[in-house]
N, C-alpha and C positions, 0 to 999 in steps of 0.2 A: 440633431436627430440622425442625419446621414451618417455620423461617426458611430452612433450607437447602433444603427442597423448594420454597419460593416463589422462592428465588434461581434454580433451575433452570427453574422455570416461566416465568420472565422471560427467562433467557438463551437456552435452546435454541430456543424460538419466535422470539426476537428474531434469532438467527443465521439460521434458515430464511427468515424474512421479509426479512432483509438480502440474502441471496443472490438471491432472485427479484425484489425491489424494485429493487435496484441495476441488474440486467440490464434490466428493463423501462424504467427511467429513461434509461439510456444508449442502448439500442436505438431508442427512439422520439424521444429528443432528436435523435439523428443523422438519423433519417428525416424529422423535421420540418424540420431545417436543410436537408436535400436538397430537400424540397418547396418551400422558400422560395427556392431557387436558390443556395444556398451551395456553393461549390466542394468536391469531394471532398477536395482537399488541405488546405483550411482545416478541414474536419471532422476529418481525420485528426490535424492538428496540435493541435486544441483538444479536442473531445469525446472522440474515440476515445483520444487520449493519456492523458486523466485518467479515462477512463470507469470502469475497474475499481477506481479510488480514490475513487469517489463516497462509499462508506461511511465511509472515513477522514476525508474532508473534512467530511461531516456530523457525524460524532463529534467532530471538533475544534471545531466551532462549539458544538454542544450542550453538551459537557463544560466548555468555557471559559465559556459562559454561565451554567452551574451553579456555577461557582467551583472546578472540579476540573481545574486545568491540568495536574496530574500525569498524569491519564488521557489527555489529549490527547498529551502528549509520549511516554508509555508505549506507547500504541497506535500512533503513527506510527513510533517506532523499532522496536517489536516487529514490525510488519508489514514493515519493511525487512529486518530480520534473518531473518524467516521466509521472505521471497520469495528473498532471495539465496543461502539456504542450503537451506532445506527444500523449496521449490518447485523450485529447480534441481536438487536431489538426487532428487526423486520423478520428474521428467520422464523421464529415461533409464530408470529402473526400470519405468515404466508404458508408455513408447513405444519404448525401445530408443535406441541411439546415434545421434547426429546432430552434424553439424560446424557450425562458426560462422565468421563473417568476422572475422578478428583485428582489422583496422583499426577497423571499426565498434564492436566489442565494447570495445576499449581506450579509445576516445574517450568512449563512453557510461559505461564503468566509472570513468574519470577524473572525470567530472562528478559521479557518485555519491559518490566519496571526497571531492571538494571540499565537497559538500553537507553531509556528515557532519562535516566538519572545522569548517564554519561553525556547525552546530548545537552542537558542543562549546564553542566560544567564547562562545556566547550562553548556553547552559544553565549553564556554569561559574559565571556571575555569580549564578545563583539566581533570576533573573526575566527576563521578556520585556518589551521596550518595543514600542511600535508601529513604531519605526523599525527595530528588529531584525526584526520580523515582515515589514515591507515589504521589506527587503533580501533576505530569504529568498524571497519570492514573486517579486521582480524577477530573482533568480538563475534561477528556472525559465524565464523568458522568454529569458535569455541562453543557457541550456543547450539550450533548444528550438531557438534559431536555429542553434547549432552543430551539434546533432545532426541537424537537418533536412538540412544540407549532405551528410551522409553516409548518411542513411537515408530519402531522399525516396520511393524505390521501396517501402520497407517500410511507410511510413506510408499509401500509396495501397493497398497490400495488406490493411492492416487495415480500411480503409473497404469494399473489395470483399468482405471476409469477412463484413461485416454484410448484404450484399445489399440495399443501399438502393433499388435500382430494382425489386425484386421486390414485387409487390402493393402498390405505393405508394397509400395511401388519402388521405383528405382531411386537410388541415392540422389541423383541430379535432380529428379522431380521434387523431392522433399527439400533439398537444398535450395532450389528455385523458389518454392513457395515461402520457405522460411525467410529468405532474402527479401521477398516482396513484402512479408509481414513486418519485418524490422525497418524497412524503408517506409512503409505505411505509418508505423509508430512514430518514426522520426518526423515525418511530415505533420502528423497530427500534433506532436509535441510543439513544433514550430508555430502551427496555427493557434493552439490554445494559449501558448506562452505569449504570443504577440497579441492576442485578444485581451489577456489579463493586463498587459502593459498599457494598451490603448483605453481599456475600461478604467484603469487606475488614474491616468491622465484626465479622462473625460468626467469621471465622478469626483476626483479629488481625494480618493480613498487609497490609503497605503497598499501597494502591491502585495505585501506580506498577508494582509487580511484577506485580500480577494483570493489569493492562491490557497490560504488556509481553509477558507470556508467554500470557495467555489470549485477550485481544482481538486481539493481533497475529496469532495464528494464524487466529482466526475471520474477521477481515476480509481475510484473504489467500486465502480459499476461491474467490472469484470468479476471481482471477488464475490459480490452479491449473486451474480448468475451462476458461478460455479457452485457456490454453497447451497443455493436452492436446489439445483439438480442433484447434488450429492445427498442431500437430506431426503428428497423425494424417493432416492433409491436406497434410503436407510443407511447410508454411509455417514453416520454421525461423527465418529472419530475423525474421519477425513475432513469433514466441514469444519469442526472445532479447530483441528490442526491448521488448516488453511487460513482461517481468520487470524489466529494468533500468530502463526508463522509468517503471514503477510505483514502484520504489524512490526514484527521483529525485523524483517527485511527493510521495511520503510524507515525503521529507527536505526539501521546500520548501513547497509549498502546503498540504499536509495538516497539517503541524505548525504552520504559521504563521497560516493564516486565522483560526482561533479566537482566537489570541493578538493578532492585529490588532484584531479586534473587541472582545475582552474580555481585555486584558492580565493575566496571572496570574504568581504566583510559581511556582518549580518546585523540587523537592527535589533540589538539585544533588549532594548527598553520595550519593544513591542512583542518580541519573540518569546521572552521569559514568561510573561503571564499565560501565553498559550501552552508553553510546555508544562508549567505547573498544573494548569486545568487538565490537560491530557494525562498528567500522572495521577492526579485525584480521580478523574473519570475512570481510568484503567483500574485503579485499586478498588473503586466501588463495584466495578463490573466483575472483576475477578473474585473479590470477596463474596459477593452475592451468589455467583454460580458455584463456587467452591463449597459454600456453606449449605446450599440447597441441593446440589448434585444434579440439577436439572435446569433447563431453560424453557419457560412457559410463557404464556401471554402476559401475565402480571410482570414478570422480570422483563419481558420485551418492551412493554410500555414504559417501565422504569428507565431502561437504557436509552430509549428514544428520547424521553423527557431530559435525561443528562445531556444528550447531544444538543438539543435545541436550548437548553439553558445556557450553553456557551455563547449564544447570540446575545443574550442579555447581560451576561457576566463578563464577556470579553469584547465582542463586536461593538455593541452600542456604546460601550465606555470609551474604547480606544479610538473609534472613528472620529470622536470630537477632539481628542488629544492630537491626533496626527492627521 
């Protein structure tokens, strides 16, 4: 019981710290870049595009450096599944129906599907090489170039959403707060990862499953917060782009950066079913939204159901095997 209490004392404060520290890191990194004269477009393509995934990126580096590659892959895949199903499902329930631009949505969705297929081909081997990881990160650059051509206005809207020109203070001020934010994210990553390792030992459940289902949701909280605020301000394209873009970052940079620095083995026998489910779930969500051209409460309930179906189709089956 004491061990379980200690786990929650690590995990819950870690998630809270993650939420606020990641926002601080992204906000002031973007404002520092603006103060240094970097164009809004470049800020949008780089910092803002990967901003809400800072937590997954740091988690990847920390978990792989600790020799827990399964936590890296589980978190990145779990975050992708949670965002494409749970976040997309909650948005219309919280904010009401909104429409999407089919062409942009299909192009970004196709990039996500390709990323997941690439993950499958690598994880199926049971290990990462630096070349595998480099290929995944390179794909993010290719996808960004492709997506940029159809979502340039949306990227600029994301930068405006940060209000970079409001109360712009000294460069050292923004650098200091950005540094504090990144340190906070790193500390939160250590807290969350160690809580997953301890919980895995305590419950006898594979750490991949815990990171896929628990960390994946926890590290998706910043995305949900950003998208709710965006939709309330009627920035629908920005919200859609952020969710799908975040999934692509998770499926390229987030999952690969830790493996590039510290290549790890992966439990393919447990990871492959989750990848296949994430692929199917993504195909369902992308197909439904592209066909209907909108996201309403009915679609939201369907997407949430697809997410929770994973517990029955994956978690409760694999928990007895491993």
